[in-house]
C-alpha positions in Angstrom: 111.4 125.9 97.1 110.9 122.2 96.0 113.7 119.4 97.0 115.0 118.5 93.9 115.5 122.7 93.0 117.7 122.6 96.0 119.6 119.7 95.5 119.6 120.8 91.6 121.6 124.4 93.8 123.7 122.0 95.7 124.9 120.0 92.9 125.8 123.0 90.7 127.6 124.6 93.7 129.6 121.7 94.0 130.4 121.5 90.2 131.6 124.9 90.2 133.7 124.4 93.3 135.5 121.2 91.8 135.8 123.5 88.6 137.4 125.6 90.8 139.7 123.5 91.8 140.4 121.6 88.9 141.4 124.9 87.5 143.7 126.5 90.3 147.5 127.3 89.5 149.7 125.8 87.1 150.2 123.1 84.5 149.8 119.3 85.1 153.5 119.0 86.5 152.7 121.9 89.0 149.5 120.5 89.7 151.4 117.1 90.2 153.9 118.3 92.2 151.8 120.2 94.5 149.5 116.5 95.2 153.1 114.7 95.2 154.2 116.8 98.1 151.1 116.6 100.2 150.7 113.2 99.8 154.8 112.9 101.2 154.0 115.3 104.0 150.8 113.3 104.6 152.8 110.0 105.1 154.5 111.1 108.8 153.4 111.5 112.0 153.6 115.3 112.4 150.0 115.9 113.5 149.2 119.7 112.7 152.4 120.5 110.8 151.3 118.2 107.4 149.5 121.2 105.8 152.4 123.8 106.8 155.0 121.6 105.9 153.2 120.7 102.2 152.5 124.0 101.2 156.3 125.1 101.9 157.7 122.1 100.2 154.8 122.9 97.3 156.8 126.5 97.0 160.0 124.9 96.9 159.4 122.3 93.9 156.9 125.0 92.7 154.0 122.9 92.8 150.0 123.9 93.4 149.5 125.0 97.3 146.0 123.7 97.0 146.6 120.5 96.3 149.9 120.1 98.5 147.4 120.7 101.5 144.8 118.2 100.0 147.3 115.6 98.9 148.0 115.6 103.3 144.6 114.1 103.7 146.4 110.4 102.4 146.3 110.2 106.6 143.2 111.1 108.5 141.5 110.1 112.0 140.8 106.9 109.6 144.4 105.8 108.1 146.2 106.9 111.2 146.8 103.7 112.8 147.4 101.6 109.7 149.7 103.7 107.8 151.7 104.6 110.9 151.8 101.0 111.8 152.5 100.2 108.2 155.4 103.0 108.4 157.0 101.6 111.7 156.6 97.9 109.7 158.8 99.1 106.5 161.4 100.7 109.4 161.6 97.5 111.2 162.4 95.6 107.6 165.2 97.8 107.2 166.5 98.1 110.4 165.6 95.1 111.9 162.9 94.0 114.8 162.2 96.4 117.3 160.2 95.5 120.7 157.3 95.8 118.8 154.4 98.1 118.1 153.0 99.6 121.4 149.9 99.1 122.4 147.9 101.1 124.8 149.3 99.1 128.4 152.5 100.4 127.3 151.1 103.7 127.0 149.4 103.6 130.6 152.4 102.2 132.6 154.9 104.7 130.9 157.1 101.9 129.2 156.8 103.6 125.5 159.3 106.0 126.5 162.0 103.7 127.1 161.7 102.2 123.9 161.1 105.2 122.2 164.0 106.0 120.5 163.5 101.8 118.8 160.0 103.3 118.2 160.8 106.3 116.4 163.8 105.5 114.6 162.1 102.9 112.7 159.1 104.9 112.4 160.5 107.8 110.7 163.1 105.6 108.4 159.7 103.4 107.2 157.9 106.9 107.4 160.2 108.3 104.6 160.7 105.3 102.8 156.9 105.0 102.2 156.3 109.2 101.3 159.0 108.9 99.0 157.3 106.1 97.4 153.8 107.2 97.2 154.8 110.7 96.0 156.4 109.1 93.1 153.8 107.1 92.4 150.6 109.4 93.3 152.2 112.5 91.5 153.1 110.9 88.3 149.8 109.0 88.3 148.2 112.3 88.6 149.9 113.7 85.7 149.3 110.9 83.9 146.0 111.0 84.4 145.9 115.0 83.1 148.0 114.1 80.1 145.6 111.8 79.0 142.7 114.4 78.9 141.0 112.2 80.8 136.9 113.7 80.9 136.3 116.9 83.6 140.4 117.7 83.7 139.8 120.4 82.5 143.2 119.4 80.0 142.0 121.8 76.8 142.6 124.9 79.3 145.6 123.4 81.4 147.3 122.3 78.1 147.4 125.7 77.3 149.7 126.4 80.5 152.4 124.0 79.7 
């Protein structure tokens, strides 16, 4: 098989998968709610529980489960440190300065545990505020995009489900 045929077959399969993803359960609102709760859940440092939390929340708000799980990838190995550092800074802005963002030295010498309450309270408050803002903005922008019927959005079929 020539390489271009393999490439064409992979591209066709990728389009089929994206089409399948795009036409998952629900209306534009259900899709936007699913993505929003995924983004919300992804802003918290609950490693291993973010997807479970997002799917549970999607069930509660009647959102798309697949988009909820996908939305949690706002935090991933490349974004963990910047995201959680930012969340911590937001918490410090609200509560006041803490003892500082822990470095590797505090992990090695164990001093991180002496200041863990200050760290956790600021991180969780910041995560909550960032999560709410991200969820509202991301869900609204996605809903707007779907409503405008961007090319490839499946808007003709999705609008039938309103």
